[in-house]
N, C-alpha and C positions, 0 to 999 in steps of 0.2 A: 504494500500500500504506500509506504514511504517512498520507495523507489519510483513508483508511478507518479506521485505528487511532484517529486524533484524533476522528473522528466518533463512533466507538464509545465512547470515553472521555467525550465531551461528553454523549452520550445517557445513559450510566450516571450521570453527575454530576447531570443534570437529574432522572432518576428518583429519586435520593436526596433531592434538594431537594423534589420533590413529595411524597415519603413523609414528610418532616419536617413538612409543613403539611397532611397528610392527616387525615381524620376518625380513622383508626386511631391515628395518632401522638398526636393531641389527647386521645383517650381513654386511651391508654397512659400519658401524662404527667399528664393531668388528674385521673384517679381517685385516685391516691395523694395528690395535692395537696389535693383537695377533702375527702378523708377526714381529713387532718391539720387542715384548717380546721373540721372538724365539720359539713360541708355534705352529708354523705351518711348515710343510714340504711338499715337492712335492712328493706325493705318492698316487696313485689312489687306490691301492689294500691294504686291511688290512692285515698286516703281524701278524696274531693273536698270534702266538707262540713266537714272539719277544716282545710282550707287557709286559713291566715291571711294569707299574703303570696303574691300571684300576679303573674307577669310575662306580658304579652301582647306578642309580637313581631310587628309588622305593618309591616315596613320596605320594602314593595313600593310599588305605584303608588297615586296618589290615589283613583282609582276603586275599587281594592281596599279602601282604608280606608273609603270611603263604604259599601260593601257589608258592612262589618264592624260597622256601628253596631247592628244588632239583636243580634249576638253580645255586644257590650259591655253592652248593657242587660240581656240575660238572664243574663249572667255575674254582674252586680251583684245581680239579683233572687235568684239562687241563693246568693250569698255576700254578704249585706248588710253584714257587719262586717269583711270582708277588706280589706287594703291592696292595691290593684290599681295596678300600674305598666304604662303603655302606652308602647311604643317605636315611633316612626314615623320616616320620613326627614324631614329638615328642611323640605322643601317642603310637607309635609302637616301640619306642626305647627299652623299657624293654624286649620286646619279643625277640629281636635279639642281644642284647648287649653281650651275651655269645656265639654267633655264632663262631665256630672255623675256619670257612672258609674265614673270612675277617680279615683285620688287624685293621680296625677302623670303628666305626659307628658314623656318624654325623647326625644331625637333621636339617630339614628345614620346617618351618611353612609357608605354602603357603596361608593360610586363612588370610584375613584382617578383624580383629575383629572390628565391628562398632555397635554402639547403634542405636536405631531407630532415634535418633535426629542427627545422623552423617552420613546420607546416601550420600556417595560420588559417583561421577560418575564412571562408569566402567573404564574409562581411568586412573583415579587416583588410583583405587585399583590395576590395572595392573602395574602402575608405582611403587607402593609400593612393589609389589611382585618382580619386577625386581631389585629394590634397595636391598631387602633382599638377592636375589640370587647373586647379585654383591658383597655384603658384605661377604657372605659365600665363594665366589670364591677368593676374595682378601686375606682373613685370613686363608683359609684352602686348597684351590685348586691350586693356581698358583705356589706355591713353590713345589708342588708335580710333576708338569709338566707331567700330565697324557698323556699316549699314546692313551688310549681308554676309551670312555664313552659309556655305554650301557643303553638304556631305554627299559625295558621288556614289558611295557604296550602296548597292542594292540588297546584298545579303545581310545576314545577321551581324549586328555590331558587337563583336567580341573585344573591341579595341578602346572602348570608352569614348569613342569619337563624338557621340551625340551629346554627352555631358560636356565635352570640351567645347563644342559649338555653343552650347547653352551658356556655359560659364564665360564665354568670350564677351557676353553682353551685346552681341549683334542684335539689331532690331528685327531683321528678317532672318529666319533660319529655315533652310530648305533641304529636304532629303526625301528618301523613299519611305513609304508607309511601313509600319511594323507588321502589316497584314499581307504583304506580298507573297509570303510563303509560310508554311506551318511552323518551320523551325524558328523563323524570326518572330512569329506571333507568340511563341512560347517563351523565348529567351529575351526578347526585347519588349515585353509587355509594359505599357505605360510610357514608352520612349517618345511616342508622338506628341505627348504633352509638352515636351521640350522644344518642339518645332512649331513654326508658325504656318508653314505650307508643306504639304506632302504630296508626292506622286504615288499613284496606286497601280501603275502598269505592271502586270505579272505575265505578259506574253513573252515567248522565247525571243531573245535578242542577244547578240554579242555584247560583251561588257563595254566595248567602245561606244556602241550605240546607246546603251543605258546612260553612260556619262553625258553624252551629247544631248540626250533627251531632256536633261535638266535645263540646259540652255534654251531649248525649244519651249519648255514649260514656262520659263520666265519671260518668253517673248523675244528671245535672241535668235539670231540667224546662224546657221552652220554652213560654212562654205566648203571646207575640206575635212576629210576624216582620216588622213594618213597619220601614222605615228612618227615621232622623231625623238632624237636624243642629241646631246651636246657634249663635245669633248674639247680638250685644250691642246695646244701644241705640245705640251709636256706629255700628254697621254699618247700622242703619236710618236714622240721620241721613245717612250717606253716600249711601244709596239716594235720599233726597229731594234731596240736593244735585246728584246726577247727572241725575235725571229732570226736576226743576223747570225748569231753563233751556231744556229742549226743548219745554216746553209740553205740551199733550195732557192728556186726561182719563183717569181710571181705566178708563173703558169703551172707550177707544181700543185698537186692536189693537197689541200689542207682541210681536214675535217674536224669540226668541233664536236666534242662529246660532253654532255651535261649529265653527270651521274646523279646529282642531288635532287631533292624535293623537300618541301616542308614536312610532309608526312611519309612515314616508311611505306605505306600502302601504294604510294605513287612512284616508288623506286624499283626499276627493273633490276634484276640481280646482277652483281658485278661479274659473275661468271659469264653471263650472256654478253656483256660489254667486252670482256676479254676475247671471247670467241669472235665477236664482230670485228674487234680491232686487229686480231691476227689475220682475218680474211682481208681487211682493207689494206694492210701492209703487203700481204702476199699478192693480191690480185691487182692492186693499183699503185703499189709503192707509195702509199699515202703517208703523209705526216698527220699526226693526231694531236689536237690541242684540247687538253682537259681543262674545263672551266668550272667554277663553282666556289663554294665557301671553304673555310679552313677545315671543316669536318670532312670534306671530300678529298683532302690531301692524301690520306692513306689509300684510297681507291685509285687515285691517279698513280701513286707509287707502285701499286700492284700491277696496273696496266703497263707501266714502264718496265717493270721487272720481267714481265712475260713477253713484251714486244721489243724493247730496246730503245735506242736513241730516237726512233721515229716519234716517240711520245714526248710532247712538251707539256709539262704539268704546271699550270699556273693557278690551280685551285687554292684559294686562300692566300695567294701571293700577289694578287693584282686588285686594284680598286675596281669598282663597277665601271667607271669610265674607261679605265685601261683595258678592261675586258671587252668593252664595246669596240675600242680601237683595234684590238686583235681580231675580233670576230669579223671585221670588215675584210680581212684577208682570207677568210674561209670561203669555200665553195658550197659546203653543206654542213648542216648541224643535226646531230642525232641527240635528242634530249627527252628526258621525262617532262611531265607537265610542271614546269617551273620557270623562274625568271630568265635563265639563260636562253630558253626557247624564244621568248618575246624579244629579248635584246638582240638575238641573232636575226630575227625577222626585221627589226628596225634597221639593222646593218645591211639588209638586202640579201641575206643568206637563205638559201633554200633549206627548208626544215622538214625533218621527220620527227613527229611527236609520238612517243610511246605512252599511251594513256592507260590508266587503271580503270577507266570508266567503261563498262560493257555496252555493246551496241544496243542491247535490249533494256538499258537503264533509262532513267528519266532524263530528258534533254534539259530540264531545268536544274538538275543536280549541280552542286558546287564544283564538281570535277568534270562537268560536261564540256567536251571540246566545242560544242555548238555555242557555248558562252565564252569559253576562254581559249579557243584554239588559235594557232598562228594566224596573223593577219597581214595582208599586203604583199606576200611573196608566194611562189609555188611551194606547196607543201603536201605531205601525206600524213594523215593521222591514223595510227595503228591502234586498234582497240580489241580487247577480248570479245569473242562472238557473243557470249552470254555471261551473266554473273555466276560466280561459283557459290553454291549453297554455303552458308545461309544468306548471302547477300542477294538483293533484288533490284531496287531502284538505283543502287550504286554500291561501290565497294565500301564496306564499313569496318574492315579489319585494321588492326594496329601494326600489321606487317605486310610485306608483299603477298598478295593473294590473287585477286582477279587479274592483275597485270601479268601473272605467270602464263596467261592464255595467249600472250603475244610472243611469237617464236623468233629466234634469230634468223631463220630462213625468210620470214615475212619482212624483216628489216632489210635484209640483203636485196630482196626483190624490189622493195621500195627505193632503195639506194640506186640500183641499176636504172630504174625507170626515171628517176629524177635527174640523175647524172646525164643520161641520154638526152633528156629534154633541154639540158643547158647548152647543147651544141649550137654555136652561133648566136646565143642570146646573152645579153649583158643585163645583169640585175643591178639596179642602183638603189642604195639605201638612203635613209633620211637622217644620217648622222651628220651633224653640222659642227664645224670647228668654231670654237669660241675664243676670241683673242684674249690673252692674259692681261 
């Protein structure tokens, strides 16, 4: 009986704590505060073309940031004189710090880094995220007096982005409805209260289109949809320093390989990549450029051990911009569903994507190539024919599972088809040099 009473008290206490950091509480406390600061006005309709200070919150993954570049360009085209602040997570800063369409790039780390011995309750981690968001707002947002904050993300907000937009004090706050899919409805319940205007479109679209739809919703025009990235002369110098010691000529075949992905289920086994790499070396005398994060270094080392000096392993040894500069020299890229795939596409590289998402899965799934596939270049997406039980709408395993349905032979056939298609054709990327 006593244990039951204690459990009930604990449950009630936790409910109160979660309410204190809920969207409802943030709104209840925040609105009077922002009115006192003069950051609120009585206006139901967004007067988009009168916005002088705009905040764009894009604190999710690097691939998402790459797919946002058309949005940033078209936002600037519509608001040529506005002050535009872009917020990304720290790991994406290098990629966009030379973006000519924004006035400043700030970083926000939404993750709460804990060791196994410091497992805090969810409410404490959320409180820490809110405190970081408030700190950023205090020192960088409130003096800007933003007219408009935009959240391009359509999927579930796991990144505290909605709170960040709200704490910014922006008068208009625009993003996608919490009701666009079931997962977002469950995990982002109440988040719409923190926005002033929401989009409710849940039709199948590529994420580039979803980003641009926000501008259309606001009354803006979209002229061009191609992606782009920006590098410096120093990044190009790094490219030469990496490739020159390995010899080779510009016409030699250079293939980029992306081992990594944010989730293990999206990672094709290293043994498959090794088999593919040996075939590329034997059949085409190809050089292989391994790209990715520091955690992929050992995978690149294993490939080099098996194949030899034909492998150039820059995983974890190059910045994002340096990686983009190197990708421009590649003819093809074989990658899991991850940022290197999108960076290669921007660089004009033909792409083979190895996807964990089964062909019979939901096309609206977060891993669906229909939403996140390569854009703007010739490409082939290889998917497992069907989901492996118990998966259905998409792969839900914590390790490589459905992706095992993609064979090395399929990748070889895709490679031959795409390489043949390159005869006599020049692919031009949208990577632009930014003067130092």
